[in-house]
C-alpha positions in Angstrom: 9.9 1.9 -9.4 11.0 2.0 -5.8 9.2 3.3 -2.7 11.7 6.2 -2.4 10.9 7.7 -5.8 9.2 11.1 -5.8 5.5 10.9 -5.0 3.1 13.8 -5.9 -0.3 14.4 -4.5 -3.1 15.8 -6.6 -6.9 16.0 -6.9 -8.3 12.9 -8.5 -10.0 13.3 -11.9 -12.5 11.2 -13.8 -9.6 9.8 -15.8 -8.1 8.4 -12.6 -11.2 6.3 -11.9 -9.9 3.0 -13.4 -6.6 3.2 -11.7 -8.2 4.1 -8.3 -10.6 1.1 -8.7 -7.6 -1.2 -9.6 -5.6 0.0 -6.5 -8.5 -0.4 -4.1 -9.6 -3.7 -5.6 -6.0 -5.0 -5.3 -6.1 -4.3 -1.5 -9.5 -6.0 -1.2 -8.1 -9.1 -3.0 -5.3 -9.3 -0.4 -8.1 -10.0 2.1 -10.0 -12.4 -0.1 -12.6 -9.7 -0.9 -13.7 -8.0 -4.1 -15.3 -4.7 -4.9 -19.0 -4.1 -5.0 -19.5 -1.2 -7.4 -23.3 -1.7 -7.1 -23.1 -1.2 -3.3 -20.3 -0.3 -0.9 -18.0 0.9 -3.6 -20.4 2.9 -5.8 -18.8 6.2 -4.7 -15.8 5.3 -6.9 -18.0 5.6 -10.0 -18.6 9.3 -9.4 -15.7 10.8 -7.3 -16.8 14.4 -8.0 -20.4 13.7 -7.0 -19.6 11.5 -4.1 -16.9 13.8 -2.6 -16.2 17.2 -4.2 -19.9 18.2 -4.8 -20.6 17.2 -1.2 -17.9 19.5 0.2 -15.1 17.0 0.5 -12.0 16.1 -1.5 -10.5 13.0 -3.1 -6.7 12.9 -3.8 -4.3 10.4 -5.4 -0.6 9.8 -4.8 1.2 9.5 -8.1 4.6 7.9 -8.5 6.2 8.0 -12.0 2.8 8.3 -13.5 1.2 5.5 -11.5 -1.4 5.9 -8.8 0.0 4.4 -5.7 -2.3 5.8 -3.1 -5.6 7.5 -2.4 -7.4 9.3 0.4 -10.7 11.3 0.7 -12.5 13.6 3.1 -16.2 13.9 3.3 -18.2 16.2 5.6 -20.8 14.5 7.8 -22.1 17.5 9.8 -20.2 20.8 8.9 -22.1 22.8 11.6 -20.8 20.4 14.3 -17.3 20.3 12.7 -17.6 16.5 12.0 -16.3 14.8 8.9 -15.2 11.3 7.8 -12.1 10.0 6.1 -12.5 7.5 3.3 -10.5 5.5 0.8 -7.1 5.5 2.4 -5.3 2.9 0.4 -1.7 2.4 -0.6 0.0 0.1 -3.1 1.9 -2.8 -1.4 5.3 -1.5 -2.6 4.8 1.8 -0.8 3.7 0.5 2.5 6.1 1.3 5.3 7.6 4.2 3.4 5.6 7.0 5.1 3.1 7.4 2.3 0.2 6.5 4.6 1.4 9.1 7.1 1.6 11.7 4.4 -1.9 10.9 3.1 -3.3 11.2 6.6 -1.4 14.5 7.2 -3.0 15.8 4.1 -6.4 14.8 5.4 -5.7 16.4 8.8 -4.5 19.6 7.2 -7.4 19.8 4.8 -9.9 19.1 7.6 -8.6 21.9 9.9 -8.3 24.3 7.0 -12.0 23.7 6.3 -13.1 24.2 9.9 -13.6 20.6 11.0 -12.8 19.6 14.6 -13.5 15.8 14.7 -13.1 12.9 12.4 -15.1 9.6 12.5 -14.6 6.7 10.1 -15.2 3.0 9.7 -12.6 0.4 8.7 -13.1 -3.3 7.9 -12.2 -5.4 10.9 -9.8 -7.5 8.7 -7.5 -4.5 8.1 -5.4 -5.1 11.2 -2.3 -3.4 9.9 -4.3 -0.2 9.2 -5.8 -0.3 12.7 -2.4 -0.3 14.3 -1.5 2.6 12.1 -4.6 4.5 13.1 -3.8 3.9 16.8 -0.3 5.4 16.3 -2.0 8.5 14.9 -4.2 8.9 18.0 -7.4 7.4 16.8 -9.6 5.6 19.3 -11.3 2.4 18.3 -15.0 2.3 19.1 -17.9 0.1 18.3 -18.5 -2.4 15.6 -21.1 -2.6 12.9 -22.2 -5.3 10.5 -22.5 -4.3 6.8 -24.4 -6.0 4.0 -23.6 -3.7 1.1 -20.9 -5.9 -0.4 -21.0 -9.3 -2.1 -20.6 -10.9 1.4 -21.4 -9.4 4.8 -18.5 -7.9 6.7 -17.9 -6.0 9.9 -16.2 -2.6 10.5 -14.7 -0.8 13.5 -15.4 2.8 14.2 -12.4 5.1 14.7 -12.5 8.7 16.0 -10.2 11.5 16.8 -10.4 15.2 17.7 -8.5 17.4 15.3 -7.8 20.4 17.4 
């Protein structure tokens, strides 16, 4: 499988849960971290309940039958036009191929189509490559928060961007 093979986007299903967890856990392991399905990562145990039933969406990128990326949207305050992006992850072999950009474009398009005007999300401070990517897409880095919902405490940066 090469990064240039055809990649399809589709809504995640309950059957995708193990592969999504494997993808995201693999990224965590790159940073010496592991998933905490009892805490910070509990949303991955019920994608429909955590995203779709709350007015959002969760998609996967599939290449030759293998999940190589994910991304999700989740309303925070629909009346104010505010939502968050979550779970933007790509397999190592697809990084630098434009997949991350395509996943973000999907999220931008979905958000505008659903009437959202602003996105705010948090990203682990260790994900420096992702932070450079977010800056190229026009996100502004804001404050920092300390989290204790994983196996070890960690910190996150806030990122924001107007959509319209």
